[in-house]
ZAKE-414680 format. One record per atom (N, C-alpha, C, CB): residue in one letter; z, x, y. Coordinates in steps of 0.02 Angstrom, whole numbers, padded with zeros to 5 digits, always signed. Each point is the difference from the previous one (the first is absolute). Glycine has a CB too. Layout:
% residues N
aZXY ...
END
This chain:
% residues 312
x+06689+02005+02417 x+00051-00064+00044 x-00057-00038+00036 x+00125+00073+00035 x-00115-00130-00018 x-00032-00027+00041 x-00048+00030+00081 x+00097-00068-00075 x-00041+00106+00094 x-00023+00029+00067 x-00027+00074-00011 x+00090-00074+00066 x-00087+00092-00128 x-00024+00065-00018 x-00072+00008+00040 x+00066-00002-00124 x-00071+00062+00152 x-00073+00035+00009 x+00009+00062-00010 x-00046-00067+00076 x-00019+00088-00076 x-00026+00075-00022 x+00014+00062+00055 x-00100-00067-00066 x+00140+00099+00054 x+00022+00048+00055 x-00005+00072-00021 x+00078-00084+00043 x-00077+00124+00012 x+00004+00077-00022 x+00070+00001-00011 x-00097+00059+00067 x+00122-00047-00138 x+00059-00005-00020 x+00035+00087-00025 x-00041-00146-00035 x+00091+00153+00099 x+00032+00074-00018 x+00078-00008+00036 x-00132+00084+00005 x+00170-00011+00015 x+00065+00002-00001 x+00002-00067+00058 x+00032+00147-00039 x-00058-00139+00081 x+00008-00045+00081 x-00009-00075-00014 x-00059+00097+00080 x+00037-00108-00130 x-00044-00064-00001 x+00047-00045-00093 x-00167+00082+00084 x+00194-00035-00107 x+00034-00030-00050 x+00060-00037+00018 x-00045+00081-00062 x+00073-00119+00005 x+00071-00026+00027 x+00043+00054-00014 x-00014-00123-00020 x-00005+00181-00038 x+00064+00044+00002 x-00062+00062+00011 x+00127-00061-00094 x-00112+00126+00125 x-00027+00040+00008 x-00015+00043-00080 x+00049-00017+00135 x-00017+00038-00161 x+00008-00001-00086 x-00036-00014-00041 x+00072-00020+00016 x-00120-00058+00005 x-00026-00057-00022 x-00066+00045-00037 x+00052-00108+00103 x-00076+00149-00079 x-00057+00023+00022 x-00007+00035-00056 x+00002-00002+00120 x-00050+00023-00172 x+00012+00018-00059 x-00025+00072+00006 x-00006-00116-00058 x+00008+00159+00014 x-00010+00072-00001 x-00086+00015-00009 x+00133+00018-00058 x-00152-00087+00080 x-00094+00013-00021 x-00021-00005+00073 x-00030-00070-00133 x+00081+00035+00176 x-00017+00024+00076 x-00016-00067+00029 x-00050+00125-00020 x+00059-00135+00096 x-00050-00050+00014 x-00045-00038-00003 x+00034+00038+00016 x-00023-00078+00010 x-00090-00049-00006 x+00009-00065+00002 x-00059+00071-00081 x+00002-00113+00058 x-00007-00058+00029 x+00038-00044-00029 x-00098+00025+00033 x+00136-00073-00036 x+00068-00070-00030 x+00008-00034+00019 x+00055+00032-00026 x-00021-00080-00017 x+00037-00066+00032 x+00057-00003+00034 x-00041-00038-00076 x+00017+00008+00147 x+00080+00006+00060 x+00051-00021-00031 x-00046-00029+00104 x+00047+00004-00158 x+00069-00034-00025 x+00019+00035-00051 x-00021-00110+00029 x-00024+00161-00068 x+00037+00034-00044 x+00072+00034-00024 x-00099-00007+00024 x+00141-00003-00075 x+00046+00013+00004 x+00015+00016-00063 x+00013-00051+00093 x+00007+00138-00122 x-00019+00018-00057 x+00078-00008-00032 x-00119+00081+00033 x+00175-00098+00010 x+00055-00025-00032 x-00010-00040-00038 x+00051+00020+00070 x-00101-00069-00052 x-00005-00086-00050 x-00042+00004-00058 x+00001-00077+00105 x-00029+00130-00121 x-00056+00017-00043 x+00048-00015-00066 x-00086+00099+00078 x+00126-00088-00096 x+00027+00005-00066 x+00036-00070-00039 x+00017+00127+00046 x+00005-00171+00035 x+00001-00056-00036 x-00057-00039-00018 x+00094+00003+00046 x-00137+00001-00008 x-00069-00013+00029 x-00045-00003-00079 x+00017+00077+00143 x-00020-00005-00178 x-00025+00000-00065 x+00047-00005-00067 x-00083+00062+00064 x+00139-00068-00035 x+00040-00022-00039 x+00000-00076-00036 x+00049+00088+00070 x-00046-00126+00007 x-00002-00065-00020 x-00067-00019-00038 x+00079-00022+00097 x-00150+00022-00067 x-00055+00010-00049 x-00011+00031-00049 x-00026-00018+00066 x+00073+00062-00082 x-00004+00010-00084 x+00038-00052-00038 x-00005+00123+00012 x+00054-00154+00021 x+00068-00054-00026 x-00069-00052-00020 x+00149+00013+00101 x-00189-00047-00033 x-00024-00052+00007 x-00072+00009-00068 x+00056-00019+00154 x-00062+00070-00165 x-00071-00003-00034 x+00054+00009-00070 x-00129+00063+00095 x+00167-00049-00105 x+00047-00007-00059 x+00012-00066-00044 x+00049+00082+00069 x-00012-00120-00014 x+00000-00079-00010 x-00050-00034-00004 x+00077+00001+00048 x-00139+00017-00005 x-00057-00040+00006 x-00044+00000-00091 x-00007+00040+00164 x+00014+00046-00177 x-00018+00017-00055 x+00014-00027-00091 x+00003+00079+00106 x+00073-00087-00086 x+00040-00022-00065 x-00033-00040-00039 x+00095+00006+00049 x-00086+00002-00128 x-00024-00035-00041 x-00040+00019-00062 x+00014-00051+00095 x-00059+00006-00108 x-00051+00037-00080 x-00014+00062+00037 x-00082-00110-00072 x+00020+00089+00098 x-00039+00079+00021 x+00048+00064+00015 x-00094-00072+00062 x+00069+00113-00064 x+00014+00045-00014 x-00011+00024+00096 x-00030+00003-00165 x+00056+00036+00211 x-00023+00017+00054 x+00026+00091+00000 x+00004-00147+00060 x-00034+00169+00015 x+00014+00062-00003 x+00016+00014+00069 x-00067+00027-00099 x+00113+00014+00119 x+00027-00008+00063 x+00001+00078-00003 x+00071-00126+00017 x-00119+00173+00049 x+00004+00049+00023 x+00033+00005+00054 x-00078+00014-00052 x+00136+00038+00069 x+00057-00009+00054 x-00027+00063+00029 x+00117-00065-00053 x-00130+00084+00121 x-00009+00072+00013 x+00049-00030+00079 x-00152+00072-00076 x+00199-00025+00061 x+00049-00001+00055 x+00008+00063+00046 x+00055-00076-00076 x-00085+00060+00147 x+00009+00057+00044 x+00055+00032+00018 x-00074-00043+00030 x+00137+00012-00064 x+00084-00005+00028 x+00006+00071+00023 x+00064-00092-00089 x-00061+00141+00030 x+00020+00086+00016 x-00051+00036+00037 x+00059+00010-00108 x-00125-00051+00121 x-00048+00049+00034 x+00030+00011+00082 x-00116-00047-00083 x+00101+00075+00144 x+00011+00023+00036 x-00044-00068+00044 x+00033+00142-00050 x-00028-00171+00102 x+00061+00008+00016 x+00082-00018-00024 x-00094-00002+00067 x+00140+00039-00061 x+00064-00043-00028 x+00022-00053+00053 x+00045+00104-00070 x-00049-00152+00038 x+00029-00058+00054 x+00036-00038-00012 x-00071-00002+00038 x+00163-00011-00073 x+00028-00034-00037 x+00009-00060+00058 x+00051+00096-00095 x-00062-00156+00062 x+00036-00077+00023 x+00075+00030+00008 x-00080-00106-00080 x+00095+00046+00113 x+00087+00008+00043 x+00021-00034-00084 x+00008-00040+00190 x-00023-00009-00219 x+00016-00026-00055 x-00040-00024-00030 x+00076-00009+00031 x-00063-00008-00104 x-00044-00049-00059 x+00048-00034-00028 x-00091+00072-00035 x+00093-00112+00017 x+00040-00081-00021 x+00068+00019+00046 x-00045-00036-00156 x+00031+00037+00206 x+00091+00005+00032 x+00024+00069-00009 x+00043-00123-00040 x-00063+00177-00003 x+00030+00052-00010 x-00034+00061+00040 x+00038-00054-00110 x+00016+00088+00139 x-00027+00066+00058 x-00045+00072-00054 x+00145-00027+00104 x-00185+00017-00063 x-00055+00063-00030 x+00002+00061+00055 x-00097-00092-00060 x+00066+00062+00136 x-00014+00065+00032 x+00087+00049+00017 x-00138-00073+00069 x+00117+00138-00092 x+00052+00045+00025 x+00046-00011-00037 x-00024+00006+00102 x+00016-00021-00180 x+00052-00004-00055 x+00003+00054-00034 x-00011-00103-00011 x-00038+00150+00007 x+00005+00063-00012 x+00000+00041+00044 x-00036-00025-00077 x+00007+00104+00031 x+00033+00047+00049 x-00083+00007+00045 x+00126+00080-00091 x-00173-00100+00061 x-00065-00009+00033 x-00058-00057+00002 x+00032+00103-00021 x-00086-00121+00046 x-00037-00071-00004 x-00027+00018-00056 x-00028-00045+00115 x+00008+00091-00134 x-00052+00026-00082 x+00049-00032-00048 x-00059+00139+00023 x+00131-00124-00013 x+00046-00027-00071 x+00014-00095+00028 x+00093+00158-00037 x-00101-00170+00106 x+00004-00064+00013 x-00066-00051-00031 x+00073+00052+00108 x-00114-00014-00115 x-00065-00038-00011 x-00011+00012-00096 x-00065+00032+00155 x+00092+00013-00166 x+00016-00011-00096 x+00057-00063+00000 x-00007+00155-00050 x+00035-00160+00082 x+00055-00066-00014 x-00058-00070+00012 x+00142+00068+00064 x-00190-00064-00025 x-00063-00051+00031 x-00008-00017-00072 x-00072+00053+00122 x+00024+00008-00160 x-00023+00007-00069 x+00032-00034-00020 x-00034+00088-00014 x+00081-00066-00011 x+00058-00040-00048 x+00004-00066-00001 x+00064+00080+00018 x-00042-00122+00039 x-00013-00054+00023 x-00067-00031-00012 x+00080+00037+00068 x-00141-00022-00069 x-00056-00018-00004 x+00004+00004-00086 x-00055+00040+00132 x+00056+00015-00155 x+00012-00014-00078 x+00038-00066-00025 x+00003+00124-00002 x+00043-00128+00019 x+00056-00059-00018 x-00038-00048+00005 x+00105+00037+00040 x-00150-00049+00035 x-00012-00073-00007 x-00066-00008-00039 x+00063-00028+00112 x-00094+00082-00128 x-00073-00031-00062 x+00063-00003-00061 x-00158+00084+00032 x+00201-00054-00044 x+00031-00003-00078 x+00032-00060+00002 x+00022+00122-00027 x+00030-00157+00089 x+00023-00063-00006 x-00046-00056+00011 x+00095+00050+00029 x-00165-00047-00019 x-00052-00041-00001 x-00009-00017-00058 x-00044+00037+00082 x+00013+00031-00138 x+00006-00009-00057 x+00035-00045-00041 x-00024+00085+00031 x+00084-00064-00027 x+00057-00022-00026 x+00004-00072+00005 x+00050+00103+00024 x-00047-00125+00045 x+00019-00069+00013 x-00077-00056-00032 x+00096+00052+00130 x-00152-00016-00143 x-00039-00029-00004 x-00031+00010-00093 x-00005+00010+00155 x+00066+00012-00187 x+00009+00009-00058 x-00069+00046-00042 x+00084-00116+00021 x-00110+00156+00011 x-00054+00049-00002 x+00051+00072-00037 x-00090-00058+00130 x+00132+00074-00080 x+00020+00064-00026 x-00007+00029-00071 x+00065-00027+00084 x-00032-00016-00118 x-00001+00012-00079 x-00067+00035-00015 x+00073-00110-00030 x-00115+00071+00045 x-00090+00003-00030 x-00040+00061+00062 x-00013-00170-00050 x+00034+00222+00102 x-00021+00022+00021 x+00007+00071+00006 x-00007-00101+00023 x-00041+00137-00022 x-00016+00058+00004 x+00008+00044+00082 x-00076-00051-00110 x+00134+00083+00115 x+00013+00005+00065 x-00007+00087-00007 x+00083-00128+00034 x-00133+00149+00031 x-00005+00063+00008 x+00016+00001+00078 x-00085+00028-00105 x+00131+00045+00096 x+00022+00027+00077 x-00019+00083-00009 x+00120-00098+00030 x-00168+00114+00023 x-00023+00052+00023 x-00018+00007+00056 x-00018+00010-00082 x-00005+00072+00120 x-00029+00000+00052 x-00076+00044-00024 x+00128-00014+00082 x-00153+00016-00014 x-00057+00032+00011 x+00013+00076+00020 x-00050-00114+00030 x+00086+00131-00016 x+00005+00078+00031 x+00099+00036-00004 x-00133-00048+00112 x+00134+00077-00108 x+00067+00043-00011 x+00031-00033+00079 x-00046+00141-00087 x+00116-00122+00091 x+00047-00027+00048 x+00003+00053+00050 x+00068-00071-00080 x-00029+00048+00134 x-00006+00035+00075 x+00057+00039-00011 x-00052-00089+00086 x+00047+00142-00026 x+00058+00041-00013 x+00048-00032+00067 x-00068+00125-00065 x+00138-00098+00047 x+00047-00065+00046 x+00047+00037+00003 x-00023-00118-00035 x+00040+00172+00069 x+00049+00041+00001 x+00063-00046-00005 x-00068+00090+00063 x+00089-00139-00009 x+00055-00028-00002 x+00016-00036-00064 x-00013-00002+00116 x-00031-00018-00160 x+00013-00037-00074 x+00030+00067-00037 x-00112-00105-00008 x+00069+00146+00010 x+00037+00058-00037 x+00064+00032+00016 x-00103+00018-00014 x+00137-00031+00069 x+00056-00009+00023 x+00042-00016-00059 x-00043-00030+00111 x+00029-00041-00132 x+00030-00040-00025 x-00002-00013-00072 x-00010-00028+00102 x-00034+00083-00124 x-00034+00027-00080 x-00048-00065-00019 x+00123+00078-00057 x-00166-00100+00111 x-00060-00039-00016 x-00077+00052+00003 x+00075-00119+00058 x-00101+00126-00096 x-00063+00042-00015 x-00052-00045-00016 x+00060+00097-00043 x-00112-00120+00094 x-00052-00046-00016 x-00050+00047-00059 x+00006-00073+00137 x-00003+00115-00133 x-00041+00046-00048 x+00031+00010-00068 x-00039+00061+00099 x+00094-00078-00104 x+00022+00013-00084 x+00028+00051-00004 x-00079-00045-00050 x+00091+00103+00098 x+00019+00049-00010 x-00059+00047-00010 x+00102-00055-00033 x-00153+00028+00031 x-00072+00056-00022 x-00033+00027+00068 x-00040-00076-00116 x+00017+00140+00104 x-00013+00032+00047 x-00057-00049+00068 x+00027+00114-00108 x-00031-00118+00153 x-00040-00036+00059 x+00022-00052+00018 x-00086+00037-00028 x+00033-00084+00063 x-00020-00062+00014 x-00073-00038+00005 x+00099+00034+00045 x-00094-00096-00012 x-00053-00019-00013 x-00068+00044+00042 x+00078-00113-00029 x-00130+00106+00002 x-00033+00050+00040 x-00026+00074-00031 x+00073-00062+00084 x-00012+00074-00108 x-00007+00074-00028 x-00024+00007-00071 x+00091+00029+00074 x-00096+00026-00099 x-00039+00011-00053 x+00033+00009-00077 x-00069+00048+00097 x+00162-00041-00072 x+00054-00001-00049 x+00000-00064-00034 x+00067+00078+00065 x-00027-00083-00122 x+00010-00048-00052 x+00047-00069+00071 x+00014+00116-00156 x+00036-00081+00206 x+00018-00044+00038 x-00059-00045+00063 x+00114+00084-00037 x-00152-00069+00032 x-00064-00013+00022 x-00015-00064-00040 x-00036+00126+00028 x+00012-00137-00093 x-00026-00046-00036 x+00033-00020-00053 x-00085+00035+00038 x+00123-00009-00071 x+00056-00018-00059 x+00044-00041+00038 x+00001+00108-00075 x-00011-00178+00043 x+00041-00066+00027 x+00027-00045-00067 x-00084-00008+00118 x+00140-00039-00114 x+00015-00041-00044 x-00047-00035-00022 x+00089+00004+00037 x-00059-00018-00086 x-00073-00051-00039 x+00057-00038-00056 x-00145+00102-00001 x+00180-00172+00055 x+00043-00033-00040 x-00013-00069-00042 x+00059+00062+00081 x-00064-00059-00129 x-00018-00074-00026 x+00054-00037-00027 x-00106+00038-00029 x+00093-00113+00036 x+00031-00045-00042 x-00048-00056-00023 x+00108+00028+00056 x-00081-00033-00154 x-00049-00047-00020 x+00052-00028-00036 x-00120+00049+00000 x+00151-00084-00007 x+00065-00043-00032 x-00043-00029-00085 x+00070-00061+00155 x-00033+00108-00197 x-00036-00029-00067 x-00056+00056-00027 x+00013-00134+00046 x-00006+00176-00003 x-00071+00070-00020 x+00027+00047+00001 x-00094-00027+00051 x+00116+00052+00050 x+00003+00058+00013 x+00097+00002-00013 x-00139+00014+00093 x+00148+00027-00142 x+00089+00006-00001 x+00040+00021+00070 x-00016+00045-00128 x+00046-00074+00153 x+00044+00006+00038 x+00041+00078+00001 x-00003-00135-00018 x-00034+00185+00072 x+00060+00069-00021 x-00062+00052-00029 x+00141-00075-00053 x-00202+00036+00035 x-00054+00078-00035 x-00010+00036+00056 x-00080-00051-00092 x+00043+00104+00082 x-00032+00051+00037 x-00070+00026-00028 x+00117+00030+00031 x-00136-00017-00003 x-00060+00069-00014 x-00031+00024+00036 x-00020-00028-00073 x-00007+00097+00039 x-00003+00052+00064 x-00087-00001-00024 x+00146+00097+00022 x-00180-00148-00031 x-00069+00013-00014 x-00040-00002+00066 x+00013-00048-00118 x-00060+00092+00136 x-00047+00014+00058 x-00033-00091+00011 x-00039+00164-00038 x+00043-00176+00098 x-00018-00071+00018 x-00011+00010+00060 x+00059-00066-00070 x-00132+00029+00121 x-00009+00017+00045 x+00006-00098+00026 x-00072+00155-00024 x+00067-00145+00072 x-00010-00080+00033 x-00060-00019-00018 x+00063+00008+00100 x-00094+00031-00113 x-00086-00057+00001 x-00012-00009-00069 x-00076+00051+00106 x+00148-00044-00140 x-00006-00029-00086 x+00021-00077+00015 x+00045+00124-00083 x-00020-00150+00117 x+00018-00063+00003 x-00048-00032-00009 x+00077+00012+00058 x-00138+00008-00049 x-00065-00046-00016 x-00027-00017-00048 x-00017+00031+00067 x+00018+00028-00107 x-00018-00014-00071 x+00074-00045-00038 x-00092+00130-00004 x+00133-00109+00007 x+00058-00009-00018 x-00012-00106+00018 x+00075+00168+00034 x-00055-00174+00017 x-00009-00053-00003 x-00066-00038-00030 x+00080+00030+00083 x-00145+00010-00061 x-00061-00035-00043 x+00036-00011-00057 x-00109+00056+00042 x+00133-00013-00089 x+00026+00000-00066 x+00016-00077-00014 x+00051+00126+00009 x+00023-00122+00031 x+00058-00052-00010 x-00027-00062-00007 x+00077+00057+00064 x-00141-00060-00016 x-00035-00078+00021 x-00052-00026-00042 x+00014+00026+00114 x-00041+00033-00162 x-00056-00001-00058 x-00075+00006+00036 x+00080-00084-00085 x-00065+00097+00161 x-00068+00029+00046 x-00027+00058-00034 x+00045-00033+00115 x-00103+00037-00130 x-00074+00059-00057 x+00004+00034+00072 x-00120-00078-00112 x+00130+00130+00124 x-00043+00052+00053 x-00058+00017-00007 x+00080+00042+00015 x-00132-00039+00007 x-00064+00021-00021 x+00015+00110+00018 x-00089-00168+00045 x+00037+00197-00060 x+00012+00070+00003 x-00005+00007+00065 x-00038+00039-00104 x+00010-00043+00149 x-00012+00000+00060 x+00087-00030+00029 x-00163-00019-00014 x+00196+00001-00001 x+00050-00032+00041 x+00088+00052-00019 x-00089-00151-00012 x+00100+00153+00063 x+00077+00014-00009 x+00000+00069-00050 x+00045-00143+00011 x-00114+00184+00010 x-00017+00067-00051 x+00068+00043+00003 x-00142+00012+00028 x+00188-00019+00008 x+00044+00057+00001 x+00087-00021-00002 x-00107+00062+00072 x+00091-00124-00089 x+00067-00037-00008 x+00024-00021-00094 x-00038-00060+00146 x+00083+00109-00157 x+00022-00002-00073 x+00064-00044+00003 x-00049+00122-00036 x+00015-00204-00020 x+00070-00032-00003 x+00048+00032-00033 x-00047-00094+00006 x+00109+00079+00020 x+00083+00026-00035 x+00026-00060-00018 x+00037+00100+00075 x-00077-00169-00102 x+00043-00050-00027 x+00031+00018-00048 x-00056-00070+00032 x+00013+00093-00093 x+00037+00030-00075 x+00071+00034+00016 x-00124+00035-00056 x+00129+00004+00107 x+00065+00035+00031 x+00041-00056+00026 x-00058+00110+00037 x+00021-00166-00015 x+00067-00060+00016 x+00035-00035-00044 x-00053-00021+00079 x+00003+00011-00152 x+00013-00027-00042 x+00041+00036-00065 x-00095-00061+00059 x+00115+00141-00026 x+00026+00025-00055 x-00047+00044-00064 x+00077-00103+00039 x-00133+00111-00011 x-00045+00030-00072 x+00009+00064-00006 x-00091-00069+00005 x+00125+00089-00050 x+00012+00080-00022 x-00062+00035+00001 x+00092-00023-00078 x-00137-00011+00087 x-00077+00037-00038 x-00035+00010+00053 x-00017-00058-00110 x+00021+00033+00154 x-00013+00006+00072 x-00027+00080+00032 x+00100-00103+00001 x-00172+00102+00010 x+00001+00059+00035 x-00013+00003+00067 x-00024+00036-00094 x+00047-00023+00134 x-00007+00013+00082 x-00047+00029+00034 x+00091+00006-00012 x-00095-00021+00070 x-00061+00060+00041 x+00050+00084-00010 x-00064-00113+00134 x+00023+00156-00137 x+00016+00049-00006 x-00009+00048+00071 x-00021-00034-00127 x-00044+00014+00178 x-00026+00036+00039 x+00017-00082+00067 x-00105+00120-00098 x+00088-00068+00159 x+00010-00036+00060 x-00025+00034+00057 x+00091-00050-00047 x-00148+00007+00091 x-00011+00023+00063 x+00044-00009+00062 x-00099-00013-00050 x+00129+00049+00096 x+00025-00018+00054 x-00024+00030+00059 x+00083-00024-00063 x-00041+00003+00131 x-00043+00016+00042 x+00063+00002+00050 x-00129-00050-00041 x+00137+00100+00073 x+00052-00017+00072 x-00015-00044+00041 x+00023+00096+00007 x+00024-00144+00018 x-00017-00055+00061 x-00047+00013+00037 x+00095-00024+00010 x-00068+00066+00055 x-00042+00021+00055 x-00002+00079+00002 x+00028-00110+00066 x-00037+00128-00116 x-00005+00082-00009 x-00072+00006-00033 x+00138+00032-00022 x-00162+00037+00007 x-00037+00024-00050 x+00013+00029-00044 x-00045-00004+00055 x+00106-00021-00087 x+00022+00034-00085 x-00027-00054-00042 x+00123+00065+00021 x-00149-00031-00085 x-00019-00045-00050 x+00040+00026-00051 x-00115-00030+00036 x+00132-00019-00087 x+00069+00025-00049 x-00061-00026-00075 x+00170-00042+00091 x-00164+00062-00142 x+00013-00024-00056 x+00022+00008-00059 x-00049-00022+00052 x+00082-00028-00097 x+00049+00029-00025 x-00036-00007-00108 x+00123-00044+00144 x-00100+00097-00151 x+00002-00013-00090 x+00044+00025-00029 x-00097-00001-00013 x+00109-00089-00014 x+00088+00030-00053 x+00051+00019+00072 x-00066+00094-00141 x+00112-00048+00118 x+00049+00031+00065 x-00043+00041+00047 x+00107+00015-00075 x-00151+00007+00057 x-00043+00034+00063 x-00021-00021+00048 x-00027+00043-00057 x+00036-00013+00121 x-00013-00037+00059 x-00042+00055+00042 x+00114-00083-00004 x-00172+00082+00032 x-00043+00058+00027 x-00011-00036+00080 x-00071+00052-00134 x+00076-00015+00169 x-00013-00036+00062 x-00036+00054+00052 x+00109-00085-00022 x-00168+00043+00037 x-00067+00049+00040 x-00006-00019+00072 x-00078+00005-00106 x+00073+00031+00154 x-00017-00004+00072 x-00085-00020+00013 x+00106+00098+00023 x-00124-00153-00012 x-00056-00001+00032 x-00027-00016+00072 x+00004-00012-00103 x-00061+00001+00112 x-00009-00008+00075 x-00020-00065+00014 x-00030+00111+00016 x+00026-00131+00065 x-00007-00064-00002 x-00082-00044-00045 x+00090+00034+00125 x-00118-00008-00145 x-00076+00005-00033 x+00007+00007-00077 x-00053+00062+00105 x+00098-00041-00120 x+00031-00005-00063 x-00065+00049-00042 x+00078-00142+00015 x-00074+00217+00031 x-00056+00034-00031 x+00036+00070-00029 x-00102-00056+00086 x+00164+00063-00097 x+00043+00045-00011 x+00051-00022-00042 x-00029+00046+00096 x+00040-00022-00156 x+00043-00008-00048 x+00061+00050-00020 x-00098-00058-00027 x+00134+00096+00084 x+00035+00068-00019 x+00063-00025-00031 x-00048+00077+00097 x+00051-00053-00161 x+00089-00002-00013 x+00052+00033+00022 x-00034-00021-00077 x+00072-00019+00120 x+00056+00021+00028 x+00082+00006-00049 x-00080-00055+00108 x+00081-00003-00153 x+00052-00006-00052 x-00009-00009-00058 x+00046-00030+00066 x+00004+00063-00096 x+00010-00026-00094 x+00069-00010-00018 x-00095+00075-00045 x+00103-00145+00032 x+00078+00000-00006 x+00007-00029-00088 x+00035-00033+00158 x+00008+00058-00187 x+00014-00041-00064 x+00060-00058+00007 x-00037+00111-00065 x+00027-00171+00080 x+00059-00028+00013 x+00051-00035-00048 x-00065-00003+00088 x+00053+00031-00163 x+00056+00001-00020 x+00043+00063+00010 x-00050-00080-00067 x+00028+00132+00062 x+00040+00060+00033 x+00023+00019+00081 x-00063+00034-00099 x+00040-00068+00132 x-00012+00002+00058 x+00013-00077+00053 x-00081+00104-00058 x+00098-00147+00019 x-00015-00046+00035 x+00030-00031+00079 x-00023-00006-00125 x+00037+00067+00159 x+00000+00001+00075 x-00051+00019+00033 x+00096+00014-00008 x-00128+00031-00012 x-00063+00033+00017 x+00022+00044+00046 x-00078-00087-00019 x+00136+00140-00010 x+00028+00046+00026 x-00039+00065+00010 x+00090-00059-00042 x-00135+00068+00135 x-00036+00034-00010 x+00001+00090-00027 x-00022-00108+00075 x+00088+00119-00084 x+00011+00070-00032 x-00049-00023-00070 x+00147+00049+00052 x-00143-00105-00076 x-00027+00030-00054 x-00071-00053-00016 x+00134+00059-00047 x-00178-00033+00092 x-00056-00042+00017 x-00048+00070-00046 x+00033-00092+00149 x-00067+00047-00203 x-00027+00049-00044 x-00066+00025+00020 x+00063-00051-00085 x-00091+00040+00149 x-00072+00006-00008 x-00048+00055+00008 x+00028-00091+00027 x+00034+00132-00005 x-00027+00099+00013 x+00023+00013-00082 x+00047+00059+00164 x-00012-00077-00226 x+00011+00007-00043 x-00063+00011-00045 x+00102-00050+00037 x-00104+00134-00063 x-00062+00005-00032 x-00005-00034-00073 x-00010+00106+00069 x+00067-00124-00092 x+00013-00031-00039 x-00045-00073-00014 x+00105+00072+00026 x-00107-00088+00028 x-00016-00088+00001 x-00070+00001+00054 x+00155-00061-00011 x-00182+00116+00015 x-00078-00003+00011 x-00022-00047-00018 x-00017+00090-00007 x+00001-00063-00066 x-00040-00062-00030 x-00005-00082+00005 x+00018+00087-00059 x+00061-00097+00058 x+00007-00064+00018 x-00019-00014+00053 x+00071-00007-00056 x-00051+00037+00137 x-00016-00028+00045 x-00082-00022+00010 x+00108+00059+00031 x-00149-00002-00081 x-00072-00002+00018 x-00028-00061-00025 x-00011+00121-00003 x+00051-00125-00069 x-00004-00072-00047 x+00019-00080+00037 x+00044+00092-00104 x-00013-00073+00135 x+00056-00071+00023 x-00053-00007+00075 x+00175+00035-00054 x-00205+00012+00095 x-00052-00020+00059 x-00054-00023-00050 x+00027+00092+00109 x-00056-00047-00143 x-00068-00039-00024 x-00005-00057-00029 x-00027+00088-00011 x+00096-00117-00033 x+00007-00069-00019 x-00014-00044+00049 x+00075+00028-00071 x-00023-00012+00146 x-00010-00051+00035 x-00057-00024+00046 x+00100+00027-00021 x-00122+00050+00009 x-00079-00028+00043 x-00029-00009-00042 x-00019+00051+00088 x-00005-00059-00157 x-00028-00041-00062 x+00033-00050+00017 x-00023+00072-00093 x+00064-00127+00088 x+00012-00047+00009 x-00022-00036+00064 x+00071+00040-00076 x-00047-00012+00139 x-00017-00019+00076 x-00078-00032-00010 x+00079+00110+00070 x-00118-00037-00094 x-00067+00002+00017 x-00039-00056-00069 x+00013+00147+00071 x+00008-00155-00123 x-00006-00038-00060 x-00044-00073+00014 x+00121+00059-00041 x-00094-00086+00073 x-00004-00081+00021 x+00005-00051-00065 x-00083+00034+00105 x+00139+00009-00154 x+00003-00027-00083 x+00064-00028+00013 x-00066+00090-00086 x+00078-00139+00045 x+00058-00014-00018 x+00064+00038-00035 x-00080-00078+00007 x+00142+00084+00026 x+00068+00036-00050 x+00029-00021-00011 x+00012+00061+00016 x+00003-00139-00041 x+00037-00045-00019 x-00030-00010-00064 x+00035-00044+00108 x-00007+00012-00134 x-00031-00040-00076 x-00033-00075+00036 x+00115+00050-00110 x-00146-00102+00071 x+00018-00053+00036 x+00057-00047-00066 x-00138+00004+00096 x+00188-00037-00069 x+00038-00027-00026 x-00027-00045-00057 x+00059+00020+00101 x-00104-00063-00109 x+00002-00054-00058 x-00049+00053-00052 x+00008-00145+00077 x-00022+00212-00076 x-00023+00061-00022 x+00048+00033-00034 x-00070+00006+00082 x+00132+00010-00065 x+00048+00046-00048 x+00023-00034-00035 x+00029+00073+00059 x-00024-00030-00135 x+00037-00033-00045 x+00057-00040+00010 x-00043+00079-00046 x+00056-00117+00021 x+00056-00038-00023 x+00002-00058+00067 x+00074+00111-00079 x-00109-00126+00118 x-00002-00017+00071 x+00019-00088-00023 x-00107+00110+00071 x+00128-00141-00046 x+00035-00067-00017 x-00020-00038+00051 x+00098+00038-00059 x-00120-00119+00087 x-00011-00014+00030 x+00018-00077-00002 x-00059+00104+00007 x+00062-00124+00052 x+00037-00076-00013 x-00048-00074-00020 x+00090+00054+00097 
END
């Protein structure tokens, strides 16, 4: 704002004490108001779409902080009440996120670009635990064990929702293993950008999957890491190994093994880590994880070298 100044932003200086994020106090803008951020960002996205629509392709990457702490719902959006219209501030903010998406979709329709747009909606990590939301049947983790920062599926398994008129058939589903970093190779292949051997080395294009290619072979392995803890996870098909490490990453101690096809809830009573029948699998998966981690080599094929690759 014109009268903004840098201040020590904390619960006393903020317009609302809850406005200080979970990252803690620090230097900030005296005029900062978290409640205004969704409408500000959505407005900029809409302006960009209207400015970019036309003959040339454009890419909009929209990172919404809406459902992240602190949960600061605005009183209204487009004249409709938002704050305290659900059992929790978290659920209020999910309503705000829905509104943000609707603004972007509306701009694409208004400019005639919707029918020519690949639209991807996803998240960078699992949801938050919300006791009030659970009381009304909303589970941010989709019913999987754990939440953000935890090593279980609820900590990192997230929705990947795609619309692409004329290409992706509405209502179709896929159980293919996909990582967020795979978006890089996917979009590169879509626009005909040839990645070098040193670019996006772990990014596996799933463009054929979106196009309905029955012969597409998705990734079978995936390295993961719990957000702010020291667990490391390795997927091989349905098998998931969880390892405990230290801050210096000098130890990789296996602590859990689950078959997600047979135990999607990761029921601890069915943890196979100490089952002698799976001792060799644990050893081999840990060794494979370390080999990938330490090799510095590509783990994903270059899209343009994949058999049957099609470029515009």
